[in-house]
Each structure stands twice: as structure tokens, then as C-alpha cells.
Kinemage of the C-alpha trace (Angstrom):
@kinemage 1
@onewidth
@group {chain A} dominant
@subgroup {mainchain}
@vectorlist {calphas} color= white
{ca met a 1} P -6.427 -14.720 2.737
{ca thr a 2} L -8.923 -12.177 1.472
{ca asp a 3} L -12.708 -11.902 1.524
{ca phe a 4} L -12.701 -10.545 -2.026
{ca thr a 5} L -13.253 -13.304 -4.567
{ca his a 6} L -11.609 -11.269 -7.325
{ca leu a 7} L -8.241 -11.368 -5.533
{ca asn a 8} L -6.077 -14.461 -5.425
{ca glu a 9} L -3.948 -15.532 -2.435
{ca ser a 10} L -1.209 -13.135 -3.583
{ca arg a 11} L -3.807 -10.336 -3.635
{ca gln a 12} L -3.598 -10.068 -7.419
{ca pro a 13} L -6.743 -9.591 -9.555
{ca gln a 14} L -8.343 -12.731 -10.904
{ca met a 15} L -11.476 -13.735 -12.730
{ca val a 16} L -13.400 -16.052 -10.415
{ca asp a 17} L -13.444 -19.690 -11.534
{ca val a 18} L -17.100 -20.675 -11.878
{ca gly a 19} L -16.344 -23.952 -13.667
{ca asp a 20} L -17.622 -26.152 -10.843
{ca lys a 21} L -20.854 -24.217 -10.341
{ca gly a 22} L -24.134 -25.406 -11.764
{ca val a 23} L -26.144 -23.568 -14.382
{ca thr a 24} L -29.187 -21.935 -12.795
{ca arg a 25} L -31.672 -19.242 -13.711
{ca arg a 26} L -30.187 -15.890 -12.630
{ca val a 27} L -32.181 -12.651 -12.434
{ca ala a 28} L -31.165 -9.206 -11.181
{ca arg a 29} L -32.984 -5.889 -10.980
{ca ala a 30} L -31.388 -2.464 -10.552
{ca glu a 31} L -32.363 1.177 -10.620
{ca ala a 32} L -30.889 4.587 -11.260
{ca val a 33} L -32.398 7.899 -10.204
{ca val a 34} L -31.480 11.018 -12.166
{ca phe a 35} L -32.148 14.527 -10.869
{ca leu a 36} L -33.011 16.827 -13.749
{ca thr a 37} L -33.300 20.551 -13.384
{ca ser a 38} L -36.641 22.327 -13.783
{ca lys a 39} L -35.391 23.661 -17.111
{ca val a 40} L -34.939 20.097 -18.392
{ca met a 41} L -38.188 18.860 -16.834
{ca ser a 42} L -40.066 21.639 -18.663
{ca lys a 43} L -39.202 19.836 -21.908
{ca phe a 44} L -41.522 16.922 -21.082
{ca asp a 45} L -44.003 16.187 -23.843
{ca gly a 46} L -46.435 13.652 -22.418
{ca glu a 47} L -44.333 10.689 -21.246
{ca glu a 48} L -41.123 11.615 -23.076
{ca ile a 49} L -38.503 14.356 -23.260
{ca gln a 50} L -37.752 15.427 -26.801
{ca ser a 51} L -34.175 16.689 -27.129
{ca lys a 52} L -32.220 17.967 -30.109
{ca lys a 53} L -30.742 14.465 -30.320
{ca gly a 54} L -34.145 12.731 -30.283
{ca pro a 55} L -36.417 11.041 -27.739
{ca val a 56} L -34.469 10.841 -24.481
{ca phe a 57} L -36.200 7.922 -22.767
{ca his a 58} L -36.375 5.701 -25.845
{ca thr a 59} L -32.696 6.301 -26.565
{ca ala a 60} L -31.785 5.635 -22.906
{ca ile a 61} L -33.643 2.314 -23.054
{ca leu a 62} L -31.599 1.224 -26.069
{ca ala a 63} L -28.360 2.436 -24.439
{ca gly a 64} L -29.165 0.501 -21.271
{ca ile a 65} L -29.742 -2.714 -23.190
{ca gln a 66} L -26.511 -2.186 -25.126
{ca ala a 67} L -24.591 -1.512 -21.891
{ca ala a 68} L -25.901 -4.740 -20.348
{ca lys a 69} L -24.755 -6.706 -23.392
{ca lys a 70} L -21.279 -5.119 -23.179
{ca thr a 71} L -20.753 -5.488 -19.409
{ca ser a 72} L -17.824 -7.899 -19.660
{ca asp a 73} L -16.121 -5.440 -22.043
{ca leu a 74} L -16.524 -2.606 -19.522
{ca ile a 75} L -15.901 -4.365 -16.186
{ca pro a 76} L -12.571 -6.223 -16.421
{ca leu a 77} L -13.315 -9.253 -14.217
{ca cys a 78} L -16.905 -9.938 -15.314
{ca his a 79} L -17.657 -13.141 -17.162
{ca pro a 80} L -19.305 -12.726 -20.566
{ca leu a 81} L -22.882 -13.922 -20.176
{ca pro a 82} L -25.549 -14.913 -22.687
{ca leu a 83} L -28.447 -12.710 -21.605
{ca thr a 84} L -31.871 -14.226 -22.093
{ca lys a 85} L -33.602 -11.002 -21.050
{ca cys a 86} L -32.769 -7.353 -20.626
{ca gln a 87} L -35.535 -4.901 -19.906
{ca val a 88} L -35.105 -1.183 -19.245
{ca thr a 89} L -37.832 1.287 -18.350
{ca val a 90} L -37.471 5.033 -17.907
{ca gly a 91} L -40.136 7.274 -16.425
{ca lys a 92} L -40.841 10.408 -14.483
{ca leu a 93} L -40.457 9.825 -10.730
{ca asp a 94} L -41.575 13.302 -9.614
{ca asp a 95} L -41.280 16.906 -10.769
{ca ala a 96} L -37.500 16.837 -10.537
{ca arg a 97} L -36.374 13.251 -11.157
{ca val a 98} L -36.609 10.335 -13.524
{ca val a 99} L -36.168 6.714 -12.500
{ca ile a 100} L -34.657 3.926 -14.542
{ca his a 101} L -35.479 0.307 -13.727
{ca thr a 102} L -33.621 -2.594 -15.276
{ca glu a 103} L -33.887 -6.351 -15.234
{ca ala a 104} L -31.368 -8.810 -16.625
{ca ala a 105} L -31.689 -12.580 -16.769
{ca thr a 106} L -29.650 -15.551 -17.902
{ca asp a 107} L -29.231 -19.271 -17.419
{ca ala a 108} L -25.594 -19.471 -16.388
{ca lys a 109} L -23.025 -20.338 -13.709
{ca thr a 110} L -22.736 -16.757 -12.420
{ca gly a 111} L -25.121 -13.894 -11.726
{ca val a 112} L -26.278 -10.910 -13.755
{ca glu a 113} L -26.062 -8.161 -11.122
{ca met a 114} L -23.390 -6.306 -13.065
{ca glu a 115} L -25.452 -6.483 -16.250
{ca ala a 116} L -28.485 -4.969 -14.506
{ca leu a 117} L -26.292 -2.264 -12.942
{ca ser a 118} L -24.534 -1.569 -16.242
{ca ala a 119} L -27.914 -1.184 -17.941
{ca ala a 120} L -29.003 1.332 -15.287
{ca ser a 121} L -25.693 3.209 -15.580
{ca gly a 122} L -25.743 3.310 -19.374
{ca ala a 123} L -29.322 4.544 -19.449
{ca ala a 124} L -28.635 7.211 -16.790
{ca leu a 125} L -25.553 8.466 -18.621
{ca thr a 126} L -27.563 8.645 -21.836
{ca val a 127} L -30.231 10.777 -20.128
{ca tyr a 128} L -27.422 13.089 -18.999
{ca asp a 129} L -25.842 13.184 -22.463
{ca met a 130} L -29.093 13.954 -24.226
{ca cys a 131} L -30.182 16.665 -21.778
{ca lys a 132} L -26.866 18.392 -21.006
{ca ser a 133} L -27.363 20.981 -23.755
{ca val a 134} L -30.322 22.344 -21.758
{ca asn a 135} L -28.544 22.252 -18.382
{ca lys a 136} L -25.358 20.555 -17.211
{ca gly a 137} L -26.524 20.542 -13.565
{ca ile a 138} L -28.061 17.086 -13.953
{ca ile a 139} L -27.133 14.692 -11.129
{ca ile a 140} L -27.166 10.919 -11.258
{ca glu a 141} L -28.315 10.502 -7.654
{ca arg a 142} L -27.910 6.770 -7.236
{ca ile a 143} L -27.430 3.504 -9.000
{ca arg a 144} L -28.174 0.427 -6.935
{ca leu a 145} L -28.982 -3.243 -7.036
{ca leu a 146} L -32.585 -3.883 -6.012
{ca glu a 147} L -32.721 -7.640 -6.131
{ca lys a 148} L -30.913 -10.751 -7.330
{ca ser a 149} L -31.963 -14.361 -7.382
{ca gly a 150} L -30.421 -17.641 -8.437
{ca gly a 151} L -27.118 -19.103 -7.471
{ca lys a 152} L -25.732 -19.385 -3.964
{ca ser a 153} L -27.355 -16.309 -2.416
{ca asp a 154} L -30.361 -14.121 -3.041
{ca phe a 155} L -30.554 -10.418 -2.251
{ca gln a 156} L -33.344 -7.873 -1.975
{ca thr a 157} L -33.198 -4.276 -0.770
{ca asp a 158} L -35.221 -3.389 2.292
């Protein structure tokens, strides 16, 4: 027997059967922190970075939302979920970093943690893509789940 729900008794991958679970409101929040070099940070114009490809933060927001909607296409064992909400914000954390916050919600039989994390990942990768022409030393420092609610168990970071 295994503790991993995505492995069957023969230790082969499986999509978890959520057929017997009830539909509940599910919400998850995640964040990504991206270290930008001083050369990239010098490109700030008010609350946005303007790159050759366009406004970085606005594009990252759209990419994050798109990533959340495509999570089951990217993560093989995720259930496709009808999102009722996906919100992405991008802002300057300090003189060297930007922070991305995401929130995904649905009314379903399984949670939206992966959608919130995918949104954070997609937005962070878009920041990298749009700023790499200035400096390729950008580091995606962390992507993490902040909170989830609904279903069998809730979670919140300390």
C-alpha cells in the first residue's frame, strides 16, 4: 500500500476517483517570488516594467490565468476543473524582487491547489521570458501554496 493517492496498489499512476465526493466550494491561494537583477529593476516605470515585448506585469497576469485554465493539460493526473475564479496580481516586493499572488476557486469534487500553483508558475515564467533580454540572471526563488479551503482538509502556511 502507498500513501500517494496517485498510485494504485500496483504502484502504477492513476487519476484519483473523486466520484463519491461531494461538490463543495474550493479555494486555493499561491505565490511566486522572482528575483530580478538591478538592471531589470531599473526598467520600472511606475508600477510596471515595460519590455520590448510589452508590459511585463499585465502580460504575466494573463499568462497566469491561462496557465490555471490549462492545468489539467499540463499536469497529467489533474482533473479538469471549471474555474469560477482566477485572480493573479504581480507587484514589486522590494528593490530586487517581484511577487505574484494567485487565487483560484471552483465548486467541484476536488481542489484547485494545482490551478493556483500553475497560475503562479505561468506568471513567473512569463516575467522571466519578458525580461531575459535585459539579463538572463533572473531567478524564480519559490513557488508555494499559501492556503487551501474546501473539501476534506484545509491548509494555511505559517
